[in-house]
N, C-alpha and C positions, 0 to 999 in steps of 0.2 A: 770554873769548877764543874758547872753543869755540862760543859763541853766534854770534859774528861769522862764523866759518868755516861754520857750519851755515846761517846766513842767506845768505851769499854763494853757497854751493853750491845752495841751493834757488832763489835768484834765477837762477843760471846754468841750472838745469834748466828753470825756467819760460820763460826766454828761448829755450832750445833747442826747447821744444815749440811756441812761437809761430813760430819759424823753420820748424819741421817742418810746421806747419799751413799756412803761406804757400806753402811749396814743394810740398805735396801738394794744393793747391787744384785745379789742373787735373785731377789724378787723381780727386779727389772729385767734381768736376762730371761727368767722363766716367762714373764708376761710377754716379752717380745717374741720369743721362740714358739711358745705354745698357744698364746692367745692373740698375737699380732697387735698388742697394745704397747705404746711407748709410755714410760713413766717419766714425766718432765722434771726430774730432780735436778738435772744439770742446769736447767734454766733458773731454778730457784737459787742454786748456789751462785750462779753468775750475777743474778740480781742483787743478792745480799752483799756480794763482793763489791759490786759497783757502788752501792749505797755506803758501804764502809769506807771505800776509797774517797768518796766525795766529802766525808766528814773530816778527813785530814787536811783538806785544802783550805 
């Protein structure tokens, strides 16, 4: 039962990071073009995706 709760929570966190990445896309483009700074949201999404995939195993 706790595995299902953990899996659901990790899935929710992963989906939230995807939504965050989509909503921050204009900010990331501005930061890269104007300021020369990379926003590492993609790495955050990949990490949460890997953690979620490991819970299914």
